[in-house]
C-alpha positions in Angstrom: 95.8 69.2 68.5 99.5 68.7 68.8 101.2 66.0 70.9 102.2 68.5 73.6 98.6 69.8 73.8 97.2 66.3 74.1 99.8 65.4 76.8 99.0 68.7 78.7 95.3 68.1 78.5 95.7 64.5 79.8 97.9 65.7 82.6 95.4 68.3 83.5 92.6 65.8 83.6 94.6 63.4 85.8 95.4 66.3 88.2 91.7 67.3 88.3 90.5 63.7 88.9 93.2 63.0 91.4 92.5 66.2 93.4 88.8 65.5 93.5 89.3 61.9 94.6 91.8 63.0 97.3 89.6 65.8 98.8 86.7 63.4 99.0 88.8 60.7 100.8 91.3 62.7 102.9 89.7 62.2 106.3 92.7 60.2 107.6 95.0 63.2 107.0 93.2 65.2 109.7 94.0 64.8 113.3 90.6 66.3 114.4 87.6 64.0 114.3 85.4 64.5 111.2 81.8 63.5 110.8 79.3 63.5 108.0 75.7 64.6 108.8 73.2 61.8 108.0 70.1 63.1 109.8 68.9 66.4 111.3 65.9 67.2 113.4 64.6 70.5 114.7 64.1 70.2 118.4 63.1 73.6 119.7 62.6 77.2 118.7 62.9 80.1 121.1 62.1 83.8 120.5 64.9 86.0 121.8 65.9 89.7 121.8 69.3 90.8 120.6 71.4 93.6 122.0 69.5 96.3 120.0 66.1 95.0 121.2 65.4 93.3 117.8 63.5 90.1 117.7 65.5 87.0 116.7 64.8 83.2 116.8 67.1 80.6 118.4 66.8 77.1 117.0 68.0 73.9 118.5 69.0 71.2 116.0 69.6 67.5 116.9 72.1 66.0 114.5 73.1 62.4 113.8 76.4 62.0 112.1 78.8 59.3 111.1 82.5 59.5 112.2 84.8 59.4 109.1 88.3 59.0 110.7 90.1 57.9 113.8 89.9 54.7 115.8 86.1 54.8 116.0 85.6 55.4 112.3 82.1 54.4 111.2 80.5 55.0 114.7 77.4 57.2 115.0 77.8 60.5 116.8 75.0 62.6 118.3 75.4 66.3 118.2 73.4 69.4 119.3 73.5 72.6 117.3 72.0 75.9 118.3 71.7 78.5 115.5 70.0 81.9 115.2 68.0 83.3 112.3 70.7 86.0 111.7 73.5 83.4 111.4 76.2 85.8 112.5 78.2 83.3 114.5 76.3 80.0 113.8 74.5 78.2 111.0 72.1 75.4 110.2 73.6 72.2 109.1 72.2 70.0 106.4 72.5 66.3 105.5 75.8 65.7 103.8 77.7 68.5 105.5 81.1 67.5 107.0 82.0 68.9 110.4 85.0 69.0 112.7 84.0 68.0 116.2 85.4 67.2 119.6 84.2 63.9 121.0 82.8 63.1 124.5 82.0 59.5 125.4 79.0 58.9 127.6 78.9 55.3 128.9 75.5 54.0 130.0 73.2 51.1 129.2 73.9 51.9 125.5 77.3 53.3 124.5 76.6 56.6 122.8 79.1 58.9 121.2 78.4 62.6 121.7 80.4 65.6 120.7 80.6 69.4 120.1 80.8 71.0 116.7 84.0 73.1 116.3 84.1 73.9 112.6 83.0 73.0 109.1 85.2 71.0 106.6 85.2 73.2 103.5 88.1 71.9 101.4 85.7 70.5 98.8 84.3 73.9 98.1 87.7 75.5 98.1 88.8 72.9 95.5 85.8 73.7 93.2 86.6 77.5 93.3 90.3 76.7 92.7 89.6 74.6 89.6 87.2 77.2 88.2 90.0 79.8 88.6 92.5 77.4 86.9 90.3 76.5 84.0 89.3 80.2 83.4 93.0 81.2 83.5 93.9 78.4 81.0 91.1 79.1 78.6 91.7 82.8 78.5 95.5 82.9 78.9 96.5 79.5 77.4 100.3 79.2 77.6 100.6 82.5 79.6 97.8 81.3 81.9 99.7 78.1 82.6 102.8 80.1 83.5 100.7 82.4 85.6 99.5 79.4 87.7 103.1 78.2 88.0 104.3 81.6 89.2 101.4 81.8 91.7 102.4 78.5 93.1 106.0 79.5 93.4 105.1 82.8 95.0 102.9 81.0 97.6 105.8 78.7 98.4 108.2 81.6 98.7 106.0 83.7 101.0 105.4 80.6 103.2 109.1 80.0 103.4 109.9 83.6 104.1 107.4 83.8 106.9 108.8 80.5 108.3 112.3 82.0 108.3 111.0 85.1 110.1 109.2 83.1 112.8 112.2 81.0 113.6 114.9 83.7 113.2 114.5 86.6 115.7 117.6 88.5 114.4 116.3 89.1 110.9 113.9 92.0 110.2 110.6 91.1 108.5 111.0 94.1 106.3 114.3 92.7 104.9 112.7 89.3 104.4 109.8 90.8 102.6 112.0 93.1 100.6 114.0 90.1 99.2 110.7 88.3 98.6 109.4 91.2 96.6 112.4 91.1 94.3 112.0 87.3 93.8 108.2 87.6 93.3 108.7 90.3 90.7 111.5 88.6 88.7 109.9 85.1 88.8 106.4 86.3 88.0 107.3 88.6 85.1 109.9 86.3 83.5 107.6 83.3 83.7 104.6 85.1 82.2 106.3 87.4 79.6 109.6 85.6 79.0 113.2 87.0 78.7 112.9 90.2 76.7 113.2 93.9 76.9 109.6 94.4 77.7 109.9 92.2 80.8 113.2 93.8 81.9 111.6 97.2 81.8 108.6 96.0 83.8 110.8 94.5 86.4 112.8 97.7 86.9 109.7 99.8 87.0 107.9 97.5 89.5 110.8 97.4 91.9 111.5 101.1 91.7 107.8 102.0 92.1 107.3 99.6 95.0 110.3 100.6 97.0 109.8 104.3 96.4 106.3 104.1 97.7 107.5 102.3 100.8 110.2 105.0 101.3 107.7 107.8 101.0 105.3 106.1 103.3 108.0 105.6 105.9 109.1 109.3 105.7 105.4 110.4 106.2 105.1 108.1 109.2 108.2 109.5 110.7 107.2 113.1 110.1 103.7 112.7 111.5 104.8 110.4 114.3 102.3 107.8 113.0 99.3 109.9 114.2 96.0 108.4 113.0 97.3 104.9 112.6 95.6 102.4 115.0 97.4 99.2 115.6 94.7 97.6 117.9 94.1 94.8 115.4 97.7 93.8 115.8 97.6 93.9 119.6 98.0 90.1 119.8 101.3 90.1 118.0 104.6 89.6 119.9 106.5 91.5 117.2 106.6 95.3 116.6 103.3 96.2 114.8 105.0 99.0 112.8 107.4 96.6 111.1 104.6 94.1 110.4 102.5 96.9 108.9 105.3 98.2 106.7 106.0 94.6 105.5 102.4 94.0 104.7 102.2 97.4 102.9 105.2 96.4 100.8 103.7 93.0 99.7 100.2 94.5 99.3 101.3 97.3 96.9 103.5 95.1 94.8 100.6 93.5 92.8 99.1 96.8 91.7 102.4 98.4 90.9 103.4 95.3 88.9 100.2 95.5 87.0 100.7 99.1 86.1 104.4 98.5 85.2 103.7 95.7 82.8 100.8 97.6 81.2 103.0 100.6 80.5 105.9 98.4 79.2 103.6 96.3 77.0 101.8 99.4 75.6 105.1 101.1 74.6 106.6 98.0 73.1 103.3 97.2 71.2 103.3 100.7 69.7 107.0 100.4 68.7 106.6 96.9 67.2 103.7 98.1 65.0 105.6 101.1 63.8 109.4 101.0 64.3 109.7 104.5 63.0 107.4 106.1 65.6 109.1 109.0 67.3 110.1 108.8 70.9 107.9 111.9 71.6 104.8 110.2 70.2 105.5 107.1 72.3 105.9 109.3 75.4 102.6 111.1 74.7 100.7 107.8 74.1 102.3 106.3 77.2 101.2 109.2 79.4 97.7 109.0 78.1 97.5 105.3 78.8 98.9 105.9 82.3 96.3 108.6 83.0 93.5 106.1 81.9 94.6 103.3 84.3 95.6 105.5 87.2 92.1 106.1 88.6 90.8 102.6 88.1 93.9 100.9 89.7 93.8 103.3 92.7 90.1 102.4 93.2 90.9 98.7 93.0 93.3 99.1 95.8 90.9 101.0 97.9 88.1 98.6 97.5 90.3 95.5 98.0 91.6 96.8 101.3 88.3 98.3 102.6 86.1 95.3 101.6 87.7 93.0 104.2 86.6 95.4 107.0 82.9 95.7 106.0 81.7 93.0 108.4 83.6 94.6 111.3 82.2 98.1 110.4 78.7 96.8 110.3 79.2 95.1 113.7 80.5 98.3 115.3 77.8 100.5 113.7 75.0 98.0 114.6 76.1 98.2 118.2 75.9 102.0 118.3 79.5 103.0 118.0 80.1 106.5 116.6 80.9 106.7 112.9 84.2 108.5 113.4 85.4 106.1 116.0 84.4 103.1 114.0 86.2 104.3 110.8 89.3 105.4 112.6 89.6 102.2 114.5 89.0 99.8 111.7 90.0 101.6 108.5 93.1 103.6 109.5 95.6 100.9 108.4 93.6 99.9 105.3 93.4 103.5 104.1 97.1 103.9 104.8 97.8 100.8 102.7 95.5 102.0 99.9 97.2 105.4 99.9 100.7 103.9 99.9 99.7 101.6 97.1 98.2 104.6 95.2 101.5 106.4 95.5 103.2 103.3 94.0 100.8 103.2 91.2 101.3 106.9 90.3 105.1 106.6 90.5 105.0 103.4 88.4 103.5 105.3 85.5 106.3 107.7 84.7 109.0 105.2 85.9 107.5 102.5 83.7 107.2 104.9 80.7 110.8 106.2 80.8 112.2 102.7 81.6 110.3 101.3 78.6 111.5 104.2 76.4 115.1 103.5 77.5 114.9 99.9 76.4 113.1 100.8 73.2 115.9 103.3 72.3 118.5 100.8 73.1 116.8 98.3 70.8 116.6 100.9 68.1 120.4 101.6 68.5 121.2 97.9 68.0 119.0 97.6 64.9 
């Protein structure tokens, strides 16, 4: 191993150990009281009927927990938890679970802290998944994997900053903010991962053109159809125009798939050219179209499944309660299907755009050599 590799491995190990230590000792950073379950007892079991006349069981669980933060740190707290066998809105807690609670103080002969469970502290599990993702990315991608992690962190910071600007600035459109963010996301991500070269430049141009063309086509369709079939009920709690929020989300959501297609087309064309500098432009074009046709269907399916999967719990809930199939799908899937279709348009457009953009840079490279 080289000096840089040893230093990088040491830095990674320090980050891993530091994050694990922090997440196991970060109770003081939370304002809400946190307790760790040290004892559980099943108090009662009741047979009940749900809304569809199906039998269910309701359990009452007595919990003894230790307070981990605040002025009363170390005190014992007594909690009651009711959970059903189905576990739709509740769950059974085990020894070692960490919970957010609200505290009530009952003063009697013996001072006893009682409280109500409000949520579960899950940051330890999130950290485990995050480190699995990081290690997998580094093992498979090595240097490119590291730059992918850096670009992901930068993009998270950018989107957070962009949304913060929108929330505190009423005279700037969310669509403009997201449009600028998309340009930054594309440039930063592709340059970090693939470097400064013609392949990256071609992918950047194709990504931006494909993404913004798909947004334009979607906007024109919405205007022509007067947005018939789109249900904005899930955005009813917003104080901003739901159409703008939907279009902004569509722009951000389709970017990833379009970027994937664009870099695939660009990398394929440049790989073929680098293996055989004398390959005719017509052969590159034919090969590129074949590659585009192969990835078109899979990428469109990926978008569809990604958008629809988040609505599965809601669909099951509506159907379980006897809602008609057409009403359930139109209410819960109209926006997701529209996003998937708009992203699909971007994918399809990114194939010829990416192909001809890559050919342009290849021909320019040939002219210089």
